[in-house]
C-alpha positions in Angstrom: 8.3 10.2 -7.2 5.8 13.1 -7.6 5.2 14.9 -10.9 4.4 18.5 -10.0 4.3 20.1 -13.3 5.2 19.0 -16.9 8.9 19.6 -16.3 9.2 19.4 -12.5 9.5 16.2 -10.5 10.2 15.4 -6.8 12.1 12.1 -6.1 12.7 11.4 -2.5 14.7 8.2 -3.3 17.9 10.2 -3.0 17.1 11.2 0.7 16.2 7.8 2.3 17.9 8.3 5.7 16.6 11.7 6.6 13.1 11.6 4.9 10.2 10.5 7.3 7.9 10.4 4.5 9.5 7.2 3.3 7.3 5.6 5.9 4.1 6.6 4.1 2.8 3.8 1.9 0.4 3.9 -1.1 -2.9 1.9 -0.7 -2.5 -1.1 -3.0 -5.4 -3.3 -2.0 -9.1 -2.7 -1.1 -8.4 -3.4 2.6 -5.6 -0.7 2.6 -7.8 1.7 0.7 -10.2 1.4 3.6 -7.5 2.5 6.0 -6.3 5.6 4.3 -5.3 8.1 6.9 -3.1 10.6 5.0 -3.8 13.2 2.2 -1.5 15.3 0.2 -1.4 19.1 0.0 0.5 21.0 -2.7 1.3 24.5 -1.2 3.0 27.3 -2.8 2.4 30.8 -4.4 4.1 29.7 -7.6 5.2 26.4 -9.2 8.8 27.2 -8.2 7.8 27.6 -4.5 5.4 24.7 -4.4 6.0 22.0 -1.8 4.4 18.8 -1.1 3.0 18.0 2.5 1.5 14.9 3.8 -1.3 15.5 6.3 -2.9 12.9 8.6 -6.8 12.9 8.6 -7.0 11.9 12.2 -4.8 11.2 15.2 -2.6 8.2 14.3 -1.7 5.8 17.2 1.9 4.7 17.5 2.7 1.8 15.3 -0.2 2.3 12.8 0.8 2.3 9.2 0.6 5.7 7.3 -1.4 5.0 4.1 -2.2 7.4 1.3 -4.2 7.0 -1.8 -2.5 7.8 -5.1 -5.7 7.5 -7.0 -7.5 4.6 -8.8 -5.1 4.5 -11.7 -1.8 4.1 -9.7 -1.8 0.5 -8.7 -3.3 -2.5 -10.6 -6.4 -3.4 -8.6 -7.3 -6.9 -7.6 
């Protein structure tokens, strides 16, 4: 789930079968944080038009896990 604004959220849980972003995982460990290969962009002229995009930071070979960092406070660190 993404919190876009104080009163606006995106929850992809309701679209598991046709949402390819379900394959993007958050970096939980130090090793995963070193392999982050995706970033998030919020694009839209107004809050109502804003959309969330995941972009790769390089070419991703077939079979490589897509990993994004949600920031240092998202997961409990080891």
